[in-house]
mmCIF file of the N, C-alpha and C atoms, coordinates in Angstrom:
data_MODEL
# 
_entry.id   MODEL 
# 
loop_
_atom_site.group_PDB 
_atom_site.id 
_atom_site.type_symbol 
_atom_site.label_atom_id 
_atom_site.label_alt_id 
_atom_site.label_comp_id 
_atom_site.label_asym_id 
_atom_site.label_entity_id 
_atom_site.label_seq_id 
_atom_site.pdbx_PDB_ins_code 
_atom_site.Cartn_x 
_atom_site.Cartn_y 
_atom_site.Cartn_z 
_atom_site.occupancy 
_atom_site.B_iso_or_equiv 
_atom_site.pdbx_formal_charge 
_atom_site.auth_seq_id 
_atom_site.auth_comp_id 
_atom_site.auth_asym_id 
_atom_site.auth_atom_id 
_atom_site.pdbx_PDB_model_num 
ATOM 1   N N  . ARG A 1 1  ? -5.355  13.150  6.613   1.00 0.00 ? 1  ARG A N  1 
ATOM 2   C CA . ARG A 1 1  ? -5.184  12.136  5.401   1.00 0.00 ? 1  ARG A CA 1 
ATOM 3   C C  . ARG A 1 1  ? -4.077  10.683  5.734   1.00 0.00 ? 1  ARG A C  1 
ATOM 4   N N  . ARG A 1 2  ? -4.526  9.904   6.842   1.00 0.00 ? 2  ARG A N  1 
ATOM 5   C CA . ARG A 1 2  ? -2.819  8.725   6.346   1.00 0.00 ? 2  ARG A CA 1 
ATOM 6   C C  . ARG A 1 2  ? -2.888  7.672   5.537   1.00 0.00 ? 2  ARG A C  1 
ATOM 7   N N  . PRO A 1 3  ? -1.853  7.203   5.443   1.00 0.00 ? 3  PRO A N  1 
ATOM 8   C CA . PRO A 1 3  ? -1.636  5.724   4.196   1.00 0.00 ? 3  PRO A CA 1 
ATOM 9   C C  . PRO A 1 3  ? -2.245  4.888   5.362   1.00 0.00 ? 3  PRO A C  1 
ATOM 10  N N  . THR A 1 4  ? -3.173  3.598   4.836   1.00 0.00 ? 4  THR A N  1 
ATOM 11  C CA . THR A 1 4  ? -3.856  2.810   5.349   1.00 0.00 ? 4  THR A CA 1 
ATOM 12  C C  . THR A 1 4  ? -2.818  1.625   5.542   1.00 0.00 ? 4  THR A C  1 
ATOM 13  N N  . LYS A 1 5  ? -2.470  1.018   6.697   1.00 0.00 ? 5  LYS A N  1 
ATOM 14  C CA . LYS A 1 5  ? -1.505  0.016   7.309   1.00 0.00 ? 5  LYS A CA 1 
ATOM 15  C C  . LYS A 1 5  ? -2.360  -1.738  6.641   1.00 0.00 ? 5  LYS A C  1 
ATOM 16  N N  . VAL A 1 6  ? -1.432  -2.098  6.852   1.00 0.00 ? 6  VAL A N  1 
ATOM 17  C CA . VAL A 1 6  ? -1.712  -3.824  6.418   1.00 0.00 ? 6  VAL A CA 1 
ATOM 18  C C  . VAL A 1 6  ? -2.327  -4.393  8.019   1.00 0.00 ? 6  VAL A C  1 
ATOM 19  N N  . GLY A 1 7  ? -3.190  -5.086  8.083   1.00 0.00 ? 7  GLY A N  1 
ATOM 20  C CA . GLY A 1 7  ? -4.094  -5.997  8.594   1.00 0.00 ? 7  GLY A CA 1 
ATOM 21  C C  . GLY A 1 7  ? -2.776  -7.013  8.542   1.00 0.00 ? 7  GLY A C  1 
ATOM 22  N N  . LEU A 1 8  ? -3.456  -8.002  9.577   1.00 0.00 ? 8  LEU A N  1 
ATOM 23  C CA . LEU A 1 8  ? -2.845  -8.944  10.038  1.00 0.00 ? 8  LEU A CA 1 
ATOM 24  C C  . LEU A 1 8  ? -2.498  -9.957  8.714   1.00 0.00 ? 8  LEU A C  1 
ATOM 25  N N  . ILE A 1 9  ? -3.566  -9.833  7.702   1.00 0.00 ? 9  ILE A N  1 
ATOM 26  C CA . ILE A 1 9  ? -3.821  -11.355 7.139   1.00 0.00 ? 9  ILE A CA 1 
ATOM 27  C C  . ILE A 1 9  ? -3.484  -10.536 5.424   1.00 0.00 ? 9  ILE A C  1 
ATOM 28  N N  . CYS A 1 10 ? -4.023  -9.200  5.134   1.00 0.00 ? 10 CYS A N  1 
ATOM 29  C CA . CYS A 1 10 ? -4.198  -8.737  4.528   1.00 0.00 ? 10 CYS A CA 1 
ATOM 30  C C  . CYS A 1 10 ? -4.492  -7.402  3.775   1.00 0.00 ? 10 CYS A C  1 
ATOM 31  N N  . CYS A 1 11 ? -4.958  -6.828  3.407   1.00 0.00 ? 11 CYS A N  1 
ATOM 32  C CA . CYS A 1 11 ? -5.242  -5.449  2.890   1.00 0.00 ? 11 CYS A CA 1 
ATOM 33  C C  . CYS A 1 11 ? -7.370  -5.435  2.652   1.00 0.00 ? 11 CYS A C  1 
ATOM 34  N N  . GLU A 1 12 ? -7.477  -5.075  3.623   1.00 0.00 ? 12 GLU A N  1 
ATOM 35  C CA . GLU A 1 12 ? -9.737  -4.860  3.643   1.00 0.00 ? 12 GLU A CA 1 
ATOM 36  C C  . GLU A 1 12 ? -9.540  -3.717  3.357   1.00 0.00 ? 12 GLU A C  1 
ATOM 37  N N  . ALA A 1 13 ? -9.044  -2.497  3.090   1.00 0.00 ? 13 ALA A N  1 
ATOM 38  C CA . ALA A 1 13 ? -9.347  -1.166  2.322   1.00 0.00 ? 13 ALA A CA 1 
ATOM 39  C C  . ALA A 1 13 ? -7.430  -0.299  2.388   1.00 0.00 ? 13 ALA A C  1 
ATOM 40  N N  . VAL A 1 14 ? -7.667  0.371   1.326   1.00 0.00 ? 14 VAL A N  1 
ATOM 41  C CA . VAL A 1 14 ? -6.613  1.082   1.225   1.00 0.00 ? 14 VAL A CA 1 
ATOM 42  C C  . VAL A 1 14 ? -7.147  2.857   1.355   1.00 0.00 ? 14 VAL A C  1 
ATOM 43  N N  . SER A 1 15 ? -5.649  3.102   0.504   1.00 0.00 ? 15 SER A N  1 
ATOM 44  C CA . SER A 1 15 ? -5.835  4.824   0.450   1.00 0.00 ? 15 SER A CA 1 
ATOM 45  C C  . SER A 1 15 ? -5.204  5.347   -0.660  1.00 0.00 ? 15 SER A C  1 
ATOM 46  N N  . LYS A 1 16 ? -5.907  6.475   -1.419  1.00 0.00 ? 16 LYS A N  1 
ATOM 47  C CA . LYS A 1 16 ? -4.740  7.081   -2.218  1.00 0.00 ? 16 LYS A CA 1 
ATOM 48  C C  . LYS A 1 16 ? -3.639  7.860   -1.703  1.00 0.00 ? 16 LYS A C  1 
ATOM 49  N N  . ALA A 1 17 ? -3.964  8.229   -0.278  1.00 0.00 ? 17 ALA A N  1 
ATOM 50  C CA . ALA A 1 17 ? -2.979  9.231   0.717   1.00 0.00 ? 17 ALA A CA 1 
ATOM 51  C C  . ALA A 1 17 ? -1.386  8.300   0.271   1.00 0.00 ? 17 ALA A C  1 
ATOM 52  N N  . VAL A 1 18 ? -0.683  9.759   -0.192  1.00 0.00 ? 18 VAL A N  1 
ATOM 53  C CA . VAL A 1 18 ? 0.853   9.366   -0.749  1.00 0.00 ? 18 VAL A CA 1 
ATOM 54  C C  . VAL A 1 18 ? 1.453   9.521   0.333   1.00 0.00 ? 18 VAL A C  1 
ATOM 55  N N  . ILE A 1 19 ? 2.526   8.045   0.477   1.00 0.00 ? 19 ILE A N  1 
ATOM 56  C CA . ILE A 1 19 ? 3.632   7.698   1.422   1.00 0.00 ? 19 ILE A CA 1 
ATOM 57  C C  . ILE A 1 19 ? 4.296   8.537   1.446   1.00 0.00 ? 19 ILE A C  1 
ATOM 58  N N  . PRO A 1 20 ? 4.551   9.361   2.463   1.00 0.00 ? 20 PRO A N  1 
ATOM 59  C CA . PRO A 1 20 ? 5.654   10.531  2.435   1.00 0.00 ? 20 PRO A CA 1 
ATOM 60  C C  . PRO A 1 20 ? 7.097   9.700   1.702   1.00 0.00 ? 20 PRO A C  1 
ATOM 61  N N  . ASN A 1 21 ? 7.888   11.106  1.220   1.00 0.00 ? 21 ASN A N  1 
ATOM 62  C CA . ASN A 1 21 ? 9.024   10.361  0.658   1.00 0.00 ? 21 ASN A CA 1 
ATOM 63  C C  . ASN A 1 21 ? 10.026  10.246  1.764   1.00 0.00 ? 21 ASN A C  1 
ATOM 64  N N  . HIS A 1 22 ? 10.032  10.486  2.977   1.00 0.00 ? 22 HIS A N  1 
ATOM 65  C CA . HIS A 1 22 ? 10.737  10.459  4.194   1.00 0.00 ? 22 HIS A CA 1 
ATOM 66  C C  . HIS A 1 22 ? 10.949  9.127   4.811   1.00 0.00 ? 22 HIS A C  1 
ATOM 67  N N  . ILE A 1 23 ? 9.524   8.374   4.318   1.00 0.00 ? 23 ILE A N  1 
ATOM 68  C CA . ILE A 1 23 ? 9.465   6.632   4.759   1.00 0.00 ? 23 ILE A CA 1 
ATOM 69  C C  . ILE A 1 23 ? 10.155  6.142   3.378   1.00 0.00 ? 23 ILE A C  1 
ATOM 70  N N  . LYS A 1 24 ? 11.235  5.188   3.944   1.00 0.00 ? 24 LYS A N  1 
ATOM 71  C CA . LYS A 1 24 ? 11.648  4.545   3.152   1.00 0.00 ? 24 LYS A CA 1 
ATOM 72  C C  . LYS A 1 24 ? 11.277  3.281   2.830   1.00 0.00 ? 24 LYS A C  1 
ATOM 73  N N  . LEU A 1 25 ? 10.486  3.241   1.568   1.00 0.00 ? 25 LEU A N  1 
ATOM 74  C CA . LEU A 1 25 ? 10.321  1.838   1.593   1.00 0.00 ? 25 LEU A CA 1 
ATOM 75  C C  . LEU A 1 25 ? 11.893  0.750   0.918   1.00 0.00 ? 25 LEU A C  1 
ATOM 76  N N  . THR A 1 26 ? 10.746  -0.612  1.963   1.00 0.00 ? 26 THR A N  1 
ATOM 77  C CA . THR A 1 26 ? 12.051  -1.422  1.159   1.00 0.00 ? 26 THR A CA 1 
ATOM 78  C C  . THR A 1 26 ? 11.561  -2.425  0.275   1.00 0.00 ? 26 THR A C  1 
ATOM 79  N N  . SER A 1 27 ? 10.042  -2.468  -0.048  1.00 0.00 ? 27 SER A N  1 
ATOM 80  C CA . SER A 1 27 ? 9.280   -2.974  -1.396  1.00 0.00 ? 27 SER A CA 1 
ATOM 81  C C  . SER A 1 27 ? 8.463   -2.934  -1.612  1.00 0.00 ? 27 SER A C  1 
ATOM 82  N N  . TYR A 1 28 ? 7.867   -3.946  -2.423  1.00 0.00 ? 28 TYR A N  1 
ATOM 83  C CA . TYR A 1 28 ? 5.966   -4.212  -2.664  1.00 0.00 ? 28 TYR A CA 1 
ATOM 84  C C  . TYR A 1 28 ? 5.882   -5.185  -3.186  1.00 0.00 ? 28 TYR A C  1 
ATOM 85  N N  . LYS A 1 29 ? 4.352   -5.463  -2.980  1.00 0.00 ? 29 LYS A N  1 
ATOM 86  C CA . LYS A 1 29 ? 4.030   -5.914  -3.559  1.00 0.00 ? 29 LYS A CA 1 
ATOM 87  C C  . LYS A 1 29 ? 1.761   -6.297  -4.212  1.00 0.00 ? 29 LYS A C  1 
ATOM 88  N N  . ARG A 1 30 ? 1.590   -6.530  -5.583  1.00 0.00 ? 30 ARG A N  1 
ATOM 89  C CA . ARG A 1 30 ? 0.374   -6.086  -5.995  1.00 0.00 ? 30 ARG A CA 1 
ATOM 90  C C  . ARG A 1 30 ? -0.390  -7.756  -5.096  1.00 0.00 ? 30 ARG A C  1 
ATOM 91  N N  . GLN A 1 31 ? -1.449  -6.897  -4.575  1.00 0.00 ? 31 GLN A N  1 
ATOM 92  C CA . GLN A 1 31 ? -2.238  -8.361  -3.335  1.00 0.00 ? 31 GLN A CA 1 
ATOM 93  C C  . GLN A 1 31 ? -3.888  -8.024  -4.905  1.00 0.00 ? 31 GLN A C  1 
ATOM 94  N N  . ASN A 1 32 ? -4.015  -9.284  -5.226  1.00 0.00 ? 32 ASN A N  1 
ATOM 95  C CA . ASN A 1 32 ? -5.913  -9.300  -5.698  1.00 0.00 ? 32 ASN A CA 1 
ATOM 96  C C  . ASN A 1 32 ? -7.029  -9.948  -4.607  1.00 0.00 ? 32 ASN A C  1 
ATOM 97  N N  . ALA A 1 33 ? -8.311  -9.058  -4.939  1.00 0.00 ? 33 ALA A N  1 
ATOM 98  C CA . ALA A 1 33 ? -9.352  -8.967  -4.640  1.00 0.00 ? 33 ALA A CA 1 
ATOM 99  C C  . ALA A 1 33 ? -9.990  -10.007 -4.607  1.00 0.00 ? 33 ALA A C  1 
ATOM 100 N N  . LEU A 1 34 ? -9.775  -11.100 -2.817  1.00 0.00 ? 34 LEU A N  1 
ATOM 101 C CA . LEU A 1 34 ? -10.416 -11.858 -2.781  1.00 0.00 ? 34 LEU A CA 1 
ATOM 102 C C  . LEU A 1 34 ? -10.687 -11.958 -1.803  1.00 0.00 ? 34 LEU A C  1 
ATOM 103 N N  . LYS A 1 35 ? -12.246 -11.659 -1.576  1.00 0.00 ? 35 LYS A N  1 
ATOM 104 C CA . LYS A 1 35 ? -12.572 -11.624 0.376   1.00 0.00 ? 35 LYS A CA 1 
ATOM 105 C C  . LYS A 1 35 ? -12.054 -12.313 1.349   1.00 0.00 ? 35 LYS A C  1 
ATOM 106 N N  . PRO A 1 36 ? -11.913 -11.660 2.281   1.00 0.00 ? 36 PRO A N  1 
ATOM 107 C CA . PRO A 1 36 ? -12.571 -10.225 2.634   1.00 0.00 ? 36 PRO A CA 1 
ATOM 108 C C  . PRO A 1 36 ? -11.322 -9.778  1.861   1.00 0.00 ? 36 PRO A C  1 
ATOM 109 N N  . CYS A 1 37 ? -10.200 -9.840  1.506   1.00 0.00 ? 37 CYS A N  1 
ATOM 110 C CA . CYS A 1 37 ? -9.116  -8.816  0.435   1.00 0.00 ? 37 CYS A CA 1 
ATOM 111 C C  . CYS A 1 37 ? -9.349  -7.883  -0.708  1.00 0.00 ? 37 CYS A C  1 
ATOM 112 N N  . VAL A 1 38 ? -8.998  -6.847  -0.724  1.00 0.00 ? 38 VAL A N  1 
ATOM 113 C CA . VAL A 1 38 ? -9.079  -5.772  -1.658  1.00 0.00 ? 38 VAL A CA 1 
ATOM 114 C C  . VAL A 1 38 ? -8.155  -5.737  -2.536  1.00 0.00 ? 38 VAL A C  1 
ATOM 115 N N  . GLU A 1 39 ? -8.313  -5.637  -4.184  1.00 0.00 ? 39 GLU A N  1 
ATOM 116 C CA . GLU A 1 39 ? -6.865  -4.940  -4.627  1.00 0.00 ? 39 GLU A CA 1 
ATOM 117 C C  . GLU A 1 39 ? -6.010  -3.720  -4.240  1.00 0.00 ? 39 GLU A C  1 
ATOM 118 N N  . ALA A 1 40 ? -5.125  -4.157  -3.951  1.00 0.00 ? 40 ALA A N  1 
ATOM 119 C CA . ALA A 1 40 ? -3.933  -3.297  -3.449  1.00 0.00 ? 40 ALA A CA 1 
ATOM 120 C C  . ALA A 1 40 ? -2.568  -3.893  -3.927  1.00 0.00 ? 40 ALA A C  1 
ATOM 121 N N  . VAL A 1 41 ? -1.787  -2.315  -4.076  1.00 0.00 ? 41 VAL A N  1 
ATOM 122 C CA . VAL A 1 41 ? -0.454  -2.267  -3.955  1.00 0.00 ? 41 VAL A CA 1 
ATOM 123 C C  . VAL A 1 41 ? 0.057   -2.100  -2.205  1.00 0.00 ? 41 VAL A C  1 
ATOM 124 N N  . ILE A 1 42 ? 0.764   -3.421  -1.816  1.00 0.00 ? 42 ILE A N  1 
ATOM 125 C CA . ILE A 1 42 ? 1.428   -3.305  -0.200  1.00 0.00 ? 42 ILE A CA 1 
ATOM 126 C C  . ILE A 1 42 ? 2.612   -2.515  -0.335  1.00 0.00 ? 42 ILE A C  1 
ATOM 127 N N  . PHE A 1 43 ? 2.560   -1.777  0.183   1.00 0.00 ? 43 PHE A N  1 
ATOM 128 C CA . PHE A 1 43 ? 4.232   -1.186  0.042   1.00 0.00 ? 43 PHE A CA 1 
ATOM 129 C C  . PHE A 1 43 ? 4.694   -1.097  1.630   1.00 0.00 ? 43 PHE A C  1 
ATOM 130 N N  . PHE A 1 44 ? 5.937   -1.869  1.688   1.00 0.00 ? 44 PHE A N  1 
ATOM 131 C CA . PHE A 1 44 ? 6.904   -2.458  3.242   1.00 0.00 ? 44 PHE A CA 1 
ATOM 132 C C  . PHE A 1 44 ? 7.630   -1.217  3.252   1.00 0.00 ? 44 PHE A C  1 
ATOM 133 N N  . SER A 1 45 ? 7.679   -0.936  4.299   1.00 0.00 ? 45 SER A N  1 
ATOM 134 C CA . SER A 1 45 ? 8.836   -0.206  5.173   1.00 0.00 ? 45 SER A CA 1 
ATOM 135 C C  . SER A 1 45 ? 9.951   -1.389  6.078   1.00 0.00 ? 45 SER A C  1 
ATOM 136 N N  . GLU A 1 46 ? 10.726  -0.412  6.648   1.00 0.00 ? 46 GLU A N  1 
ATOM 137 C CA . GLU A 1 46 ? 11.284  -1.298  7.754   1.00 0.00 ? 46 GLU A CA 1 
ATOM 138 C C  . GLU A 1 46 ? 10.772  -1.669  8.875   1.00 0.00 ? 46 GLU A C  1 
ATOM 139 N N  . ASN A 1 47 ? 9.308   -0.973  8.923   1.00 0.00 ? 47 ASN A N  1 
ATOM 140 C CA . ASN A 1 47 ? 8.727   -1.110  10.094  1.00 0.00 ? 47 ASN A CA 1 
ATOM 141 C C  . ASN A 1 47 ? 6.889   -1.324  10.047  1.00 0.00 ? 47 ASN A C  1 
ATOM 142 N N  . GLU A 1 48 ? 6.642   -1.079  8.922   1.00 0.00 ? 48 GLU A N  1 
ATOM 143 C CA . GLU A 1 48 ? 5.601   -1.011  8.594   1.00 0.00 ? 48 GLU A CA 1 
ATOM 144 C C  . GLU A 1 48 ? 4.621   -1.869  7.677   1.00 0.00 ? 48 GLU A C  1 
ATOM 145 N N  . LYS A 1 49 ? 3.345   -1.849  7.062   1.00 0.00 ? 49 LYS A N  1 
ATOM 146 C CA . LYS A 1 49 ? 3.056   -2.176  5.931   1.00 0.00 ? 49 LYS A CA 1 
ATOM 147 C C  . LYS A 1 49 ? 2.180   -0.833  5.843   1.00 0.00 ? 49 LYS A C  1 
ATOM 148 N N  . TYR A 1 50 ? 1.473   -0.675  4.287   1.00 0.00 ? 50 TYR A N  1 
ATOM 149 C CA . TYR A 1 50 ? 0.965   0.266   3.744   1.00 0.00 ? 50 TYR A CA 1 
ATOM 150 C C  . TYR A 1 50 ? -0.132  -0.707  2.665   1.00 0.00 ? 50 TYR A C  1 
ATOM 151 N N  . CYS A 1 51 ? -1.462  0.085   3.083   1.00 0.00 ? 51 CYS A N  1 
ATOM 152 C CA . CYS A 1 51 ? -2.441  -0.461  1.790   1.00 0.00 ? 51 CYS A CA 1 
ATOM 153 C C  . CYS A 1 51 ? -2.461  0.586   0.942   1.00 0.00 ? 51 CYS A C  1 
ATOM 154 N N  . SER A 1 52 ? -2.477  0.447   -0.464  1.00 0.00 ? 52 SER A N  1 
ATOM 155 C CA . SER A 1 52 ? -2.738  1.954   -1.456  1.00 0.00 ? 52 SER A CA 1 
ATOM 156 C C  . SER A 1 52 ? -3.517  0.957   -2.407  1.00 0.00 ? 52 SER A C  1 
ATOM 157 N N  . GLU A 1 53 ? -4.306  2.490   -3.007  1.00 0.00 ? 53 GLU A N  1 
ATOM 158 C CA . GLU A 1 53 ? -5.164  1.772   -4.059  1.00 0.00 ? 53 GLU A CA 1 
ATOM 159 C C  . GLU A 1 53 ? -4.182  1.795   -5.291  1.00 0.00 ? 53 GLU A C  1 
ATOM 160 N N  . PRO A 1 54 ? -4.005  0.464   -5.879  1.00 0.00 ? 54 PRO A N  1 
ATOM 161 C CA . PRO A 1 54 ? -3.542  0.553   -7.578  1.00 0.00 ? 54 PRO A CA 1 
ATOM 162 C C  . PRO A 1 54 ? -3.822  1.640   -7.980  1.00 0.00 ? 54 PRO A C  1 
ATOM 163 N N  . SER A 1 55 ? -4.283  2.603   -8.475  1.00 0.00 ? 55 SER A N  1 
ATOM 164 C CA . SER A 1 55 ? -5.333  3.860   -9.517  1.00 0.00 ? 55 SER A CA 1 
ATOM 165 C C  . SER A 1 55 ? -4.790  4.614   -8.709  1.00 0.00 ? 55 SER A C  1 
ATOM 166 N N  . ALA A 1 56 ? -4.005  5.111   -7.992  1.00 0.00 ? 56 ALA A N  1 
ATOM 167 C CA . ALA A 1 56 ? -3.558  6.363   -7.268  1.00 0.00 ? 56 ALA A CA 1 
ATOM 168 C C  . ALA A 1 56 ? -2.507  6.786   -7.843  1.00 0.00 ? 56 ALA A C  1 
ATOM 169 N N  . ARG A 1 57 ? -2.192  8.012   -8.713  1.00 0.00 ? 57 ARG A N  1 
ATOM 170 C CA . ARG A 1 57 ? -1.163  8.264   -9.570  1.00 0.00 ? 57 ARG A CA 1 
ATOM 171 C C  . ARG A 1 57 ? -0.021  8.546   -9.023  1.00 0.00 ? 57 ARG A C  1 
ATOM 172 N N  . TRP A 1 58 ? 0.515   8.301   -8.169  1.00 0.00 ? 58 TRP A N  1 
ATOM 173 C CA . TRP A 1 58 ? 1.841   8.854   -7.083  1.00 0.00 ? 58 TRP A CA 1 
ATOM 174 C C  . TRP A 1 58 ? 2.297   7.003   -7.629  1.00 0.00 ? 58 TRP A C  1 
ATOM 175 N N  . ILE A 1 59 ? 1.393   5.914   -6.917  1.00 0.00 ? 59 ILE A N  1 
ATOM 176 C CA . ILE A 1 59 ? 2.093   4.726   -7.236  1.00 0.00 ? 59 ILE A CA 1 
ATOM 177 C C  . ILE A 1 59 ? 2.715   4.660   -7.724  1.00 0.00 ? 59 ILE A C  1 
ATOM 178 N N  . GLN A 1 60 ? 3.048   4.448   -9.317  1.00 0.00 ? 60 GLN A N  1 
ATOM 179 C CA . GLN A 1 60 ? 3.682   4.281   -10.549 1.00 0.00 ? 60 GLN A CA 1 
ATOM 180 C C  . GLN A 1 60 ? 5.228   5.043   -10.306 1.00 0.00 ? 60 GLN A C  1 
ATOM 181 N N  . LYS A 1 61 ? 5.329   6.045   -9.801  1.00 0.00 ? 61 LYS A N  1 
ATOM 182 C CA . LYS A 1 61 ? 6.488   6.825   -9.742  1.00 0.00 ? 61 LYS A CA 1 
ATOM 183 C C  . LYS A 1 61 ? 7.431   6.110   -7.984  1.00 0.00 ? 61 LYS A C  1 
ATOM 184 N N  . ARG A 1 62 ? 6.998   5.342   -7.181  1.00 0.00 ? 62 ARG A N  1 
ATOM 185 C CA . ARG A 1 62 ? 7.327   4.810   -6.216  1.00 0.00 ? 62 ARG A CA 1 
ATOM 186 C C  . ARG A 1 62 ? 7.755   3.557   -6.817  1.00 0.00 ? 62 ARG A C  1 
ATOM 187 N N  . ILE A 1 63 ? 7.154   2.790   -7.369  1.00 0.00 ? 63 ILE A N  1 
ATOM 188 C CA . ILE A 1 63 ? 7.194   1.457   -7.611  1.00 0.00 ? 63 ILE A CA 1 
ATOM 189 C C  . ILE A 1 63 ? 8.578   1.237   -8.598  1.00 0.00 ? 63 ILE A C  1 
ATOM 190 N N  . LYS A 1 64 ? 9.266   2.131   -9.390  1.00 0.00 ? 64 LYS A N  1 
ATOM 191 C CA . LYS A 1 64 ? 9.922   2.529   -10.934 1.00 0.00 ? 64 LYS A CA 1 
ATOM 192 C C  . LYS A 1 64 ? 11.594  2.303   -9.850  1.00 0.00 ? 64 LYS A C  1 
# 
């Protein structure tokens, strides 16, 4: 399983998959559910964006 990347507008799907520690995350933001978008935590790295499930256990550790 791989982390779900962000589409052009918003996250329409999320993943509980852990973003590997070797990927340096630069920031994150919370996204509210407003169709077609779903509730998500969007993590940003230098080159990518990842849609993550807000209830995933590892999320709190990565946003501290």
